[in-house]
Backbone as CSV, one residue per row, in Angstrom:
resi,resn,N_x,N_y,N_z,CA_x,CA_y,CA_z,C_x,C_y,C_z
1,MET,0.847,-1.194,0.000,0.000,0.000,0.000,0.888,1.252,0.000
2,PRO,0.489,2.325,-0.708,1.307,3.548,-0.745,1.488,4.158,0.639
3,THR,2.719,4.567,0.924,3.042,5.230,2.189,3.771,6.535,1.893
4,LEU,3.494,7.540,2.704,4.101,8.855,2.518,4.389,9.458,3.879
5,THR,5.598,9.983,4.064,5.975,10.664,5.300,6.275,12.120,4.987
6,LEU,5.622,13.010,5.718,5.739,14.450,5.467,5.898,15.215,6.772
7,PRO,6.549,16.376,6.730,6.644,17.228,7.921,5.357,18.018,8.139
8,ALA,5.213,18.520,9.341,4.151,19.471,9.687,4.855,20.645,10.366
9,PRO,5.259,21.654,9.585,6.126,22.707,10.110,5.439,23.624,11.118
10,ALA,6.242,24.161,12.024,5.754,25.169,12.963,5.647,26.523,12.260
11,LYS,4.978,27.446,12.919,4.915,28.838,12.452,5.116,29.762,13.634
12,LEU,5.505,30.983,13.313,5.527,32.063,14.291,4.628,33.182,13.786
13,ASN,3.974,33.868,14.706,3.325,35.140,14.386,4.331,36.239,14.699
14,LEU,4.912,36.843,13.668,5.915,37.881,13.904,5.293,39.116,14.528
15,PHE,4.011,39.334,14.278,3.224,40.305,15.042,1.777,39.843,15.011
16,LEU,0.944,40.422,15.865,-0.477,40.094,15.893,-1.250,41.315,16.354
17,HIS,-1.982,41.929,15.435,-2.803,43.096,15.753,-4.274,42.696,15.773
18,ILE,-4.978,43.098,16.817,-6.414,42.860,16.916,-7.105,44.179,16.545
19,ASN,-7.843,44.162,15.440,-8.426,45.397,14.906,-9.852,45.661,15.364
20,GLY,-10.492,44.681,15.961,-11.854,44.887,16.433,-12.606,43.578,16.543
21,ARG,-13.702,43.605,17.290,-14.554,42.425,17.443,-15.639,42.429,16.375
22,ARG,-15.890,41.270,15.786,-16.889,41.132,14.734,-18.256,40.834,15.337
23,PRO,-19.335,41.076,14.584,-20.678,40.770,15.084,-20.871,39.291,15.443
24,ASP,-20.097,38.391,14.788,-20.241,36.962,15.078,-19.436,36.518,16.302
25,GLY,-18.788,37.492,16.977,-18.032,37.169,18.180,-16.557,36.935,17.937
26,TYR,-16.161,36.677,16.684,-14.747,36.536,16.350,-14.104,37.921,16.264
27,HIS,-12.797,37.956,16.027,-12.078,39.220,15.947,-11.444,39.390,14.571
28,ASN,-11.458,40.608,14.072,-10.654,40.941,12.899,-9.224,41.155,13.369
29,LEU,-8.295,40.575,12.638,-6.897,40.684,13.030,-6.011,40.836,11.810
30,GLN,-4.799,41.224,12.062,-3.739,41.223,11.059,-2.514,40.572,11.692
31,THR,-1.850,39.733,10.917,-0.685,39.036,11.448,0.258,38.675,10.311
32,LEU,1.481,38.376,10.670,2.496,37.955,9.709,2.955,36.561,10.121
33,PHE,2.611,35.577,9.285,2.977,34.189,9.554,4.353,33.884,8.978
34,GLN,5.266,33.459,9.824,6.579,32.980,9.385,6.613,31.467,9.556
35,LEU,6.760,30.729,8.439,6.905,29.290,8.526,8.331,28.927,8.923
36,LEU,8.486,27.785,9.598,9.791,27.323,10.072,10.137,25.974,9.456
37,ASP,11.412,25.630,9.494,11.854,24.344,8.947,11.919,23.260,10.020
38,TYR,11.127,23.405,11.070,11.103,22.456,12.187,9.654,22.201,12.555
39,GLY,9.340,20.955,12.917,7.965,20.678,13.312,7.730,19.212,13.605
40,ASP,6.454,18.829,13.545,6.056,17.439,13.729,6.299,16.668,12.432
41,GLU,6.030,15.364,12.468,6.155,14.520,11.275,5.004,13.516,11.264
42,LEU,4.425,13.299,10.092,3.326,12.352,9.957,3.634,11.339,8.864
43,SER,3.257,10.088,9.132,3.369,9.027,8.145,1.970,8.532,7.793
44,PHE,1.712,8.382,6.503,0.394,7.999,5.998,0.526,6.731,5.160
45,THR,-0.328,5.759,5.413,-0.402,4.551,4.601,-1.845,4.347,4.171
46,VAL,-2.071,4.248,2.874,-3.407,3.965,2.365,-3.729,2.498,2.659
47,THR,-4.932,2.244,3.179,-5.361,0.877,3.477,-6.660,0.590,2.731
48,GLY,-7.033,-0.668,2.746,-8.278,-1.060,2.081,-9.391,-1.344,3.050
49,ASN,-9.374,-0.659,4.181,-10.330,-0.942,5.262,-11.541,-0.021,5.223
50,GLY,-12.240,-0.014,4.103,-13.456,0.787,4.004,-13.174,2.256,4.172
51,ASN,-13.776,2.865,5.201,-13.544,4.274,5.528,-12.834,4.438,6.865
52,ASP,-12.129,3.413,7.300,-11.461,3.461,8.605,-10.263,4.410,8.585
53,ILE,-10.164,5.236,9.618,-8.985,6.062,9.855,-8.322,5.527,11.116
54,GLU,-7.169,4.867,10.946,-6.408,4.354,12.087,-5.361,5.400,12.454
55,PHE,-5.409,5.873,13.691,-4.515,6.966,14.093,-3.755,6.593,15.345
56,SER,-2.453,6.887,15.334,-1.613,6.708,16.519,-0.682,7.901,16.628
57,CYS,-0.154,8.102,17.837,0.698,9.254,18.094,1.804,8.868,19.055
58,SER,2.978,9.479,18.877,4.097,9.219,19.789,3.782,9.665,21.203
59,ASP,2.851,10.612,21.350,2.338,11.033,22.652,0.962,10.405,22.827
60,PRO,0.842,9.340,23.622,-0.437,8.638,23.745,-1.594,9.542,24.168
61,ALA,-1.299,10.610,24.880,-2.363,11.509,25.327,-3.045,12.221,24.163
62,LEU,-2.367,12.260,23.017,-2.912,12.950,21.852,-3.442,11.984,20.798
63,GLY,-3.556,10.720,21.144,-3.893,9.701,20.160,-5.365,9.411,19.979
64,GLY,-6.235,10.243,20.524,-7.667,9.982,20.450,-8.305,10.414,19.139
65,GLY,-9.553,10.046,18.973,-10.286,10.364,17.761,-10.653,11.818,17.612
66,ASP,-10.465,12.609,18.670,-10.765,14.033,18.580,-9.562,14.848,18.110
67,ASN,-8.439,14.183,17.832,-7.267,14.882,17.318,-7.604,15.522,15.975
68,LEU,-7.031,16.703,15.726,-7.308,17.408,14.476,-6.903,16.597,13.249
69,VAL,-5.929,15.725,13.386,-5.526,14.863,12.275,-6.700,13.984,11.841
70,VAL,-7.358,13.356,12.792,-8.500,12.490,12.494,-9.655,13.315,11.934
71,ARG,-9.911,14.458,12.530,-11.003,15.305,12.043,-10.739,15.763,10.617
72,ALA,-9.476,16.106,10.307,-9.130,16.523,8.945,-9.353,15.376,7.965
73,ALA,-8.908,14.184,8.321,-9.070,13.033,7.433,-10.539,12.736,7.179
74,LYS,-11.356,12.828,8.199,-12.784,12.523,8.040,-13.500,13.584,7.209
75,LEU,-13.114,14.839,7.360,-13.692,15.869,6.502,-13.314,15.642,5.042
76,LEU,-12.060,15.229,4.817,-11.611,14.995,3.449,-12.326,13.785,2.843
77,GLN,-12.647,12.800,3.665,-13.384,11.634,3.174,-14.707,12.026,2.525
78,GLN,-15.311,13.094,3.063,-16.605,13.519,2.530,-16.501,14.023,1.095
79,ALA,-15.297,14.393,0.675,-15.090,14.873,-0.697,-14.818,13.735,-1.672
80,ALA,-14.630,12.530,-1.156,-14.343,11.374,-2.017,-15.651,10.739,-2.485
81,ASN,-15.631,10.161,-3.668,-16.806,9.493,-4.225,-16.737,7.978,-4.062
82,ARG,-15.847,7.529,-3.185,-15.639,6.108,-2.964,-15.062,5.919,-1.570
83,PRO,-15.095,4.704,-1.045,-14.480,4.474,0.263,-12.979,4.725,0.214
84,VAL,-12.476,5.473,1.180,-11.039,5.733,1.293,-10.644,5.593,2.758
85,ALA,-9.517,4.958,2.985,-9.076,4.697,4.359,-7.578,4.923,4.462
86,ALA,-7.104,5.099,5.688,-5.678,5.351,5.889,-5.268,5.010,7.309
87,LYS,-4.003,4.668,7.443,-3.348,4.517,8.743,-2.382,5.675,8.884
88,ILE,-2.492,6.415,9.986,-1.711,7.646,10.176,-0.973,7.565,11.502
89,HIS,0.320,7.898,11.473,1.086,8.008,12.726,1.698,9.398,12.810
90,LEU,1.506,10.028,13.951,2.031,11.370,14.216,3.195,11.284,15.193
91,THR,4.350,11.775,14.766,5.490,11.940,15.662,5.471,13.378,16.148
92,LYS,5.197,13.552,17.429,4.952,14.878,17.988,6.225,15.483,18.556
93,ARG,6.575,16.683,18.078,7.727,17.419,18.586,7.335,18.788,19.122
94,LEU,6.276,19.365,18.574,5.877,20.717,18.944,4.956,20.690,20.160
95,PRO,5.148,21.614,21.106,4.298,21.632,22.300,2.880,22.069,21.971
96,ALA,1.911,21.418,22.611,0.515,21.816,22.454,0.276,23.139,23.160
97,GLY,-0.606,23.954,22.601,-0.939,25.226,23.233,0.194,26.224,23.241
98,GLY,1.121,26.091,22.293,2.286,26.968,22.280,2.176,28.160,21.360
99,GLY,1.115,28.212,20.541,0.987,29.316,19.599,1.878,29.170,18.378
100,ILE,2.401,27.953,18.142,3.265,27.733,16.986,2.615,26.808,15.958
101,GLY,1.329,26.557,16.135,0.564,25.894,15.092,0.694,24.397,15.007
102,GLY,1.103,23.729,16.073,1.335,22.288,15.997,0.149,21.497,15.488
103,GLY,-0.986,21.575,16.175,-2.169,20.824,15.762,-2.702,21.279,14.419
104,SER,-2.666,22.580,14.165,-3.150,23.117,12.894,-2.294,22.634,11.736
105,SER,-0.985,22.619,11.923,-0.081,22.154,10.884,-0.256,20.661,10.641
106,ASP,-0.463,19.886,11.704,-0.722,18.457,11.553,-1.956,18.231,10.685
107,ALA,-3.022,19.008,10.942,-4.258,18.872,10.171,-4.040,19.227,8.706
108,ALA,-3.288,20.304,8.455,-3.033,20.731,7.081,-2.229,19.698,6.316
109,THR,-1.188,19.155,6.942,-0.390,18.121,6.284,-1.245,16.904,5.972
110,THR,-2.174,16.576,6.859,-3.098,15.467,6.617,-3.950,15.718,5.379
111,LEU,-4.491,16.922,5.253,-5.300,17.257,4.071,-4.473,17.143,2.793
112,LEU,-3.272,17.688,2.819,-2.423,17.689,1.628,-1.976,16.268,1.262
113,ALA,-1.586,15.491,2.263,-1.085,14.144,2.003,-2.184,13.223,1.481
114,LEU,-3.338,13.216,2.153,-4.397,12.295,1.754,-5.071,12.726,0.457
115,ASN,-5.096,14.012,0.176,-5.592,14.465,-1.122,-4.766,13.835,-2.242
116,HIS,-3.461,13.722,-2.005,-2.555,13.102,-2.981,-2.697,11.579,-2.989
117,LEU,-2.601,10.958,-1.813,-2.603,9.504,-1.751,-3.933,8.899,-2.171
118,TRP,-5.021,9.571,-1.842,-6.341,9.071,-2.222,-6.715,9.443,-3.661
119,GLY,-5.869,10.221,-4.326,-6.142,10.599,-5.706,-7.372,11.461,-5.868
120,LEU,-7.626,12.351,-4.894,-8.825,13.190,-4.957,-8.661,14.378,-5.895
121,HIS,-7.433,14.863,-6.035,-7.118,15.971,-6.959,-7.912,17.243,-6.642
122,LEU,-8.177,17.475,-5.361,-8.834,18.726,-4.977,-7.862,19.882,-5.143
123,ALA,-8.353,21.000,-5.674,-7.532,22.196,-5.826,-7.248,22.817,-4.465
124,GLN,-6.219,23.655,-4.426,-5.877,24.312,-3.161,-7.057,25.102,-2.605
125,THR,-7.812,25.760,-3.471,-8.971,26.536,-3.005,-9.985,25.646,-2.302
126,GLU,-10.165,24.408,-2.788,-11.097,23.479,-2.148,-10.557,23.001,-0.809
127,LEU,-9.251,22.739,-0.750,-8.648,22.322,0.514,-8.706,23.438,1.549
128,LEU,-8.568,24.681,1.096,-8.639,25.809,2.030,-10.022,25.921,2.659
129,LEU,-11.064,25.627,1.898,-12.417,25.655,2.448,-12.577,24.611,3.549
130,ILE,-11.989,23.441,3.342,-12.034,22.411,4.385,-11.196,22.843,5.580
131,ALA,-10.027,23.426,5.308,-9.118,23.848,6.374,-9.788,24.840,7.318
132,ARG,-10.598,25.740,6.773,-11.247,26.760,7.602,-12.221,26.156,8.603
133,GLN,-12.735,24.963,8.304,-13.643,24.298,9.233,-12.898,23.717,10.430
134,LEU,-11.585,23.605,10.313,-10.781,22.956,11.351,-10.122,23.941,12.306
135,GLY,-9.995,25.214,11.918,-9.373,26.193,12.799,-8.769,27.343,12.030
136,ALA,-8.597,28.471,12.701,-8.164,29.702,12.035,-6.747,29.615,11.482
137,ASP,-5.887,28.771,12.076,-4.494,28.690,11.627,-4.254,27.601,10.583
138,VAL,-5.232,26.727,10.358,-5.023,25.625,9.421,-4.816,26.124,7.986
139,PRO,-5.579,27.135,7.513,-5.405,27.564,6.116,-3.986,27.970,5.747
140,VAL,-3.252,28.651,6.615,-1.925,29.111,6.222,-0.986,27.937,5.943
141,PHE,-1.189,26.816,6.625,-0.340,25.654,6.383,-0.722,24.939,5.086
142,VAL,-2.008,24.969,4.722,-2.417,24.449,3.418,-1.910,25.378,2.319
143,TYR,-1.995,26.672,2.554,-1.493,27.679,1.607,0.003,27.476,1.362
144,GLY,0.727,27.177,2.433,2.114,26.750,2.287,3.133,27.842,2.049
145,GLN,2.781,29.074,2.367,3.697,30.201,2.179,3.693,31.063,3.439
146,SER,4.853,31.613,3.798,4.835,32.664,4.809,3.955,33.783,4.273
147,ALA,3.108,34.340,5.126,2.042,35.175,4.583,1.590,36.254,5.553
148,PHE,1.108,37.356,4.969,0.368,38.392,5.684,-1.086,37.955,5.693
149,ALA,-1.712,37.975,6.873,-3.079,37.482,7.004,-3.981,38.542,7.608
150,GLU,-5.234,38.550,7.132,-6.259,39.463,7.649,-7.549,38.696,7.872
151,GLY,-8.613,39.428,8.229,-9.881,38.792,8.559,-9.741,38.079,9.883
152,VAL,-10.138,36.815,9.920,-9.892,35.998,11.111,-8.650,35.140,10.901
153,GLY,-7.877,35.503,9.874,-6.655,34.788,9.551,-6.744,34.012,8.256
154,GLU,-7.912,34.106,7.587,-8.135,33.316,6.379,-7.781,34.044,5.088
155,GLN,-7.622,35.386,5.148,-7.255,36.152,3.952,-5.730,36.235,3.898
156,LEU,-5.131,35.504,2.966,-3.688,35.298,2.960,-3.040,35.916,1.729
157,GLN,-1.889,36.539,1.954,-1.094,37.102,0.865,0.360,36.721,1.100
158,ALA,0.939,35.975,0.161,2.316,35.503,0.321,3.283,36.671,0.413
159,VAL,4.291,36.522,1.280,5.339,37.532,1.424,6.689,36.818,1.495
160,ASP,7.728,37.520,1.079,9.089,37.015,1.226,9.713,37.654,2.458
161,LEU,10.038,36.831,3.440,10.571,37.326,4.705,12.075,37.086,4.788
162,ALA,12.721,37.824,5.671,14.172,37.730,5.841,14.578,36.315,6.249
163,ASP,15.778,35.942,5.859,16.302,34.608,6.129,16.888,34.552,7.538
164,ASN,16.011,34.636,8.539,16.439,34.637,9.938,16.423,33.237,10.526
165,TRP,17.194,33.080,11.590,17.078,31.941,12.481,16.319,32.391,13.721
166,TYR,15.676,31.444,14.381,14.859,31.785,15.545,15.168,30.849,16.705
167,VAL,15.262,31.450,17.881,15.284,30.690,19.126,13.857,30.695,19.649
168,VAL,13.283,29.519,19.847,11.903,29.398,20.316,11.916,28.672,21.655
169,LEU,11.322,29.290,22.671,11.259,28.706,24.008,9.821,28.369,24.370
170,ALA,9.638,27.257,25.051,8.310,26.773,25.417,8.177,26.709,26.933
171,PRO,7.551,27.712,27.557,7.295,27.660,29.006,6.383,26.485,29.353
172,ALA,6.478,26.026,30.566,5.694,24.872,31.015,4.288,25.300,31.401
173,CYS,3.526,25.775,30.431,2.133,26.127,30.674,1.379,26.094,29.352
174,HIS,0.070,26.022,29.420,-0.794,25.999,28.245,-1.670,27.241,28.302
175,VAL,-1.558,28.095,27.307,-2.357,29.320,27.264,-3.658,29.046,26.521
176,SER,-4.772,29.419,27.116,-6.077,29.246,26.493,-6.350,30.398,25.535
177,THR,-6.424,30.093,24.248,-6.733,31.127,23.257,-8.106,31.733,23.524
178,ALA,-9.071,30.893,23.870,-10.427,31.391,24.144,-10.410,32.372,25.311
179,GLU,-9.637,32.056,26.344,-9.557,32.956,27.498,-8.980,34.307,27.109
180,ILE,-7.931,34.301,26.298,-7.283,35.554,25.928,-8.201,36.403,25.061
181,PHE,-8.847,35.800,24.071,-9.681,36.577,23.153,-10.990,37.045,23.797
182,SER,-11.394,36.431,24.887,-12.614,36.873,25.578,-12.316,37.797,26.751
183,HIS,-11.041,38.003,27.079,-10.665,38.778,28.265,-10.921,40.272,28.038
184,LYS,-11.470,40.919,29.044,-11.784,42.348,28.924,-10.532,43.206,28.808
185,GLY,-9.385,42.660,29.213,-8.146,43.435,29.153,-7.426,43.377,27.820
186,LEU,-7.972,42.650,26.841,-7.315,42.525,25.541,-7.476,43.804,24.721
187,THR,-6.385,44.270,24.133,-6.432,45.413,23.218,-7.104,44.983,21.923
188,ARG,-8.149,45.719,21.506,-8.925,45.329,20.329,-9.086,46.463,19.322
189,ASP,-8.298,47.518,19.432,-8.533,48.681,18.575,-7.273,49.143,17.849
190,THR,-6.362,48.207,17.551,-5.163,48.584,16.812,-5.542,48.939,15.375
191,PRO,-5.078,50.081,14.855,-5.438,50.495,13.488,-4.962,49.496,12.435
192,VAL,-5.738,49.362,11.382,-5.383,48.494,10.255,-4.167,49.079,9.532
193,ILE,-3.234,48.210,9.117,-2.043,48.645,8.397,-1.968,47.930,7.043
194,LYS,-1.104,48.408,6.172,-0.880,47.798,4.867,0.213,46.726,4.975
195,VAL,0.297,45.890,3.944,1.297,44.823,3.948,2.705,45.389,4.100
196,ALA,3.013,46.451,3.358,4.365,47.017,3.407,4.728,47.445,4.820
197,ALA,3.780,48.041,5.533,4.046,48.484,6.902,4.281,47.295,7.831
198,SER,3.663,46.162,7.526,3.816,44.989,8.384,5.221,44.402,8.315
199,LEU,5.958,44.746,7.276,7.314,44.229,7.116,8.355,45.131,7.764
200,GLN,7.895,46.224,8.358,8.794,47.176,8.995,8.619,47.118,10.506
201,HIS,9.336,47.991,11.210,9.223,48.047,12.661,7.931,48.785,13.053
202,GLY,7.577,48.696,14.306,6.405,49.410,14.784,5.193,48.527,14.986
203,THR,5.349,47.211,14.788,4.265,46.273,15.035,4.457,45.629,16.410
204,GLN,3.419,44.943,16.886,3.501,44.299,18.189,2.505,43.150,18.242
205,ASN,2.566,42.380,19.294,1.576,41.344,19.558,0.623,41.902,20.615
206,ASP,-0.618,42.151,20.218,-1.580,42.753,21.136,-1.948,41.834,22.297
207,CYS,-1.609,40.563,22.193,-1.900,39.622,23.272,-0.777,39.535,24.305
208,GLN,0.396,40.070,23.975,1.580,39.803,24.788,1.468,40.353,26.205
209,ALA,1.037,41.594,26.356,0.962,42.185,27.695,-0.013,41.417,28.583
210,LEU,-1.134,41.005,28.008,-2.134,40.276,28.783,-1.634,38.891,29.169
211,VAL,-1.007,38.189,28.238,-0.488,36.848,28.535,0.632,36.929,29.576
212,ARG,1.472,37.939,29.483,2.511,38.142,30.504,1.897,38.256,31.897
213,GLU,0.807,38.998,31.969,0.158,39.247,33.261,-0.499,37.992,33.814
214,LEU,-1.130,37.202,32.941,-1.913,36.058,33.393,-1.091,34.789,33.574
215,TYR,0.052,34.694,32.896,0.833,33.459,32.900,2.277,33.758,33.295
216,PRO,2.612,33.648,34.578,3.969,33.945,35.049,5.074,33.184,34.325
217,PRO,4.886,31.905,33.926,5.969,31.233,33.195,6.295,31.906,31.861
218,VAL,5.292,32.478,31.211,5.543,33.208,29.960,6.325,34.485,30.250
219,LYS,5.950,35.177,31.307,6.674,36.386,31.697,8.141,36.072,31.972
220,SER,8.389,34.973,32.684,9.771,34.596,32.994,10.560,34.271,31.723
221,ALA,9.925,33.575,30.785,10.601,33.212,29.533,10.923,34.452,28.708
222,LEU,9.978,35.391,28.639,10.220,36.640,27.908,11.356,37.430,28.545
223,ASN,11.371,37.468,29.863,12.429,38.209,30.556,13.791,37.576,30.304
224,TRP,13.841,36.232,30.361,15.136,35.575,30.154,15.620,35.756,28.720
225,LEU,14.765,35.497,27.746,15.166,35.609,26.345,15.443,37.055,25.965
226,GLY,14.787,37.976,26.664,14.980,39.400,26.389,16.371,39.910,26.695
227,GLN,17.180,39.126,27.397,18.581,39.502,27.621,19.362,39.578,26.309
228,PHE,18.902,38.841,25.304,19.659,38.695,24.062,19.081,39.505,22.905
229,GLY,17.926,40.128,23.131,17.299,40.907,22.071,15.811,41.027,22.313
230,PRO,15.069,41.576,21.336,13.628,41.795,21.504,12.823,40.496,21.444
231,ALA,12.619,39.877,22.591,11.847,38.633,22.670,10.364,38.933,22.493
232,LYS,9.668,38.036,21.804,8.255,38.257,21.496,7.447,36.984,21.750
233,LEU,6.159,37.199,21.990,5.194,36.111,22.095,4.693,35.776,20.696
234,THR,4.462,34.494,20.411,3.847,34.124,19.145,2.384,33.760,19.362
235,GLY,1.508,34.319,18.542,0.081,34.071,18.694,-0.396,34.484,20.069
236,THR,-1.193,33.619,20.680,-1.594,33.856,22.069,-0.655,33.130,23.039
237,GLY,0.439,32.560,22.523,1.418,31.884,23.361,1.029,30.422,23.566
238,ALA,1.855,29.729,24.352,2.784,30.224,25.338,4.213,30.393,24.836
239,CYS,4.532,29.955,23.619,5.912,30.024,23.167,6.350,31.463,22.906
240,VAL,7.625,31.722,23.140,8.224,33.030,22.879,9.424,32.811,21.970
241,PHE,9.815,33.862,21.245,10.878,33.671,20.262,11.745,34.909,20.128
242,LEU,12.914,34.682,19.553,13.868,35.748,19.263,14.481,35.480,17.898
243,ALA,14.485,36.487,17.020,15.124,36.369,15.714,16.611,36.685,15.851
244,VAL,17.453,35.844,15.240,18.891,36.066,15.209,19.382,35.856,13.775
245,SER,20.619,36.244,13.507,21.090,36.266,12.123,21.667,34.947,11.631
246,ASN,22.048,34.045,12.546,22.692,32.822,12.085,22.460,31.669,13.063
247,GLU,22.730,30.465,12.583,22.484,29.261,13.369,23.387,29.196,14.597
248,GLN,24.628,29.626,14.466,25.561,29.551,15.588,25.086,30.403,16.769
249,GLU,24.593,31.596,16.469,24.079,32.456,17.538,22.852,31.839,18.184
250,ALA,21.993,31.247,17.358,20.799,30.594,17.902,21.186,29.443,18.834
251,GLN,22.151,28.637,18.416,22.601,27.519,19.253,23.223,28.016,20.555
252,ARG,23.987,29.096,20.468,24.644,29.642,21.661,23.603,30.066,22.702
253,ILE,22.552,30.738,22.256,21.521,31.209,23.181,20.738,30.027,23.753
254,LEU,20.331,29.102,22.873,19.553,27.954,23.343,20.338,27.139,24.368
255,GLY,21.629,27.054,24.172,22.458,26.274,25.078,22.521,26.826,26.494
256,GLN,22.106,28.075,26.676,22.138,28.695,27.998,20.781,28.700,28.695
257,LYS,19.759,28.202,28.036,18.400,28.328,28.584,18.258,27.581,29.912
258,PRO,17.391,28.060,30.790,17.109,27.334,32.035,16.517,25.958,31.737
259,ASP,16.801,25.002,32.596,16.322,23.635,32.391,14.803,23.549,32.370
260,ALA,14.134,24.478,33.037,12.672,24.438,33.112,12.003,24.805,31.795
261,LEU,12.759,25.371,30.875,12.207,25.780,29.591,12.536,24.767,28.506
262,GLY,11.502,24.343,27.770,11.749,23.595,26.552,12.137,24.566,25.456
263,GLY,12.568,24.042,24.329,12.901,24.957,23.247,13.585,24.288,22.082
264,PHE,13.722,25.039,21.011,14.400,24.561,19.811,14.845,25.765,18.997
265,ILE,15.687,25.517,18.005,16.028,26.556,17.045,15.500,26.124,15.684
266,ALA,15.223,27.092,14.824,14.703,26.792,13.496,15.022,27.940,12.560
267,ARG,15.058,27.619,11.282,15.269,28.634,10.259,13.926,29.016,9.649
268,GLY,13.726,30.303,9.427,12.528,30.749,8.746,12.574,30.388,7.270
269,VAL,11.452,29.911,6.732,11.364,29.559,5.310,10.142,30.238,4.713
270,ASN,10.228,30.572,3.447,9.101,31.231,2.788,8.128,30.251,2.158
271,GLN,8.586,29.029,1.861,7.695,27.990,1.367,7.729,26.797,2.297
272,SER,6.564,26.244,2.562,6.482,25.073,3.418,7.218,23.891,2.793
273,PRO,8.003,23.163,3.577,8.655,21.957,3.053,7.659,20.903,2.601
274,VAL,6.428,20.959,3.101,5.408,20.001,2.664,5.148,20.138,1.166
275,LEU,5.045,21.374,0.683,4.743,21.592,-0.730,5.859,21.076,-1.629
276,SER,7.113,21.352,-1.248,8.226,20.905,-2.087,8.338,19.386,-2.082
277,MET,8.105,18.738,-0.949,8.174,17.289,-0.881,7.039,16.642,-1.659
278,LEU,5.843,17.218,-1.587,4.715,16.690,-2.351,4.952,16.849,-3.853
279,ALA,5.499,18.000,-4.237,5.787,18.224,-5.656,6.761,17.176,-6.180
280,LYS,7.736,16.818,-5.359,8.702,15.786,-5.759,8.014,14.436,-5.898
281,GLN,7.124,14.130,-4.955,6.388,12.862,-5.024,5.565,12.785,-6.300
282,ILE,4.887,13.878,-6.633,4.039,13.903,-7.826,4.893,13.784,-9.088
283,ALA,6.029,14.477,-9.095,6.910,14.465,-10.279,7.481,13.072,-10.538
284,THR,7.706,12.310,-9.465,8.293,10.976,-9.617,7.225,9.899,-9.743
285,GLY,5.955,10.317,-9.658,4.856,9.374,-9.833,4.595,8.477,-8.657
286,VAL,5.072,8.875,-7.478,4.871,8.056,-6.281,3.475,8.305,-5.712
């Protein structure tokens, strides 16, 4: 049976502006998504077991049927005109609730991989419609480009970002996105900016001050990483990051981190490695 192994890359929000609350309760926002060359990994095997989705994970706590990977596969099944089944294994490296897109990226890689393996031939626009049903961050991973995003994060415009390395630290806490976006202390009136302005200085993460206040481990991580430069929160957190110019500097900083902090280094990429690997698979007829 055909088998395919693909990455599920992490992302950073280089900034996050909340422009206002929408009538449907969601928020209009602007953000800059930076894709990374580090993340989870998924292996997919097509099986002949009707419509069964067999799922396992290196972290048993994440191996249930409510995982976004399973939900993505089942949504994609609805687009097939025949029974399609798969066995999926997720090797988990990215922390849950870190604001770096772990679960969202896993779901996107699942859509892209099974669309290929099942021979569905859905266009990217069709996959994006499915992605939006799974979460606000899933579309950018299906889109596969570092991007400027607006709306609730679904309006995407590809951008070419600087070739930076990043030190990413993971405090030992889980930040609730719902709690942050519903909190009365959240800034919700940042003026709308143009794409060009988003690539310059003067942006910020509107969630950072609130998350610092509510989650002491995030505050400690920002303070420690801030010794080396302008440390920032990604998304609603809990992960924090620092851009540096080269891998050696990133390794030097990571090597000094407190034992209580998880972390990794990664290089920013403008195209998702998933797209390039899939293109190679298609070109070779696999």
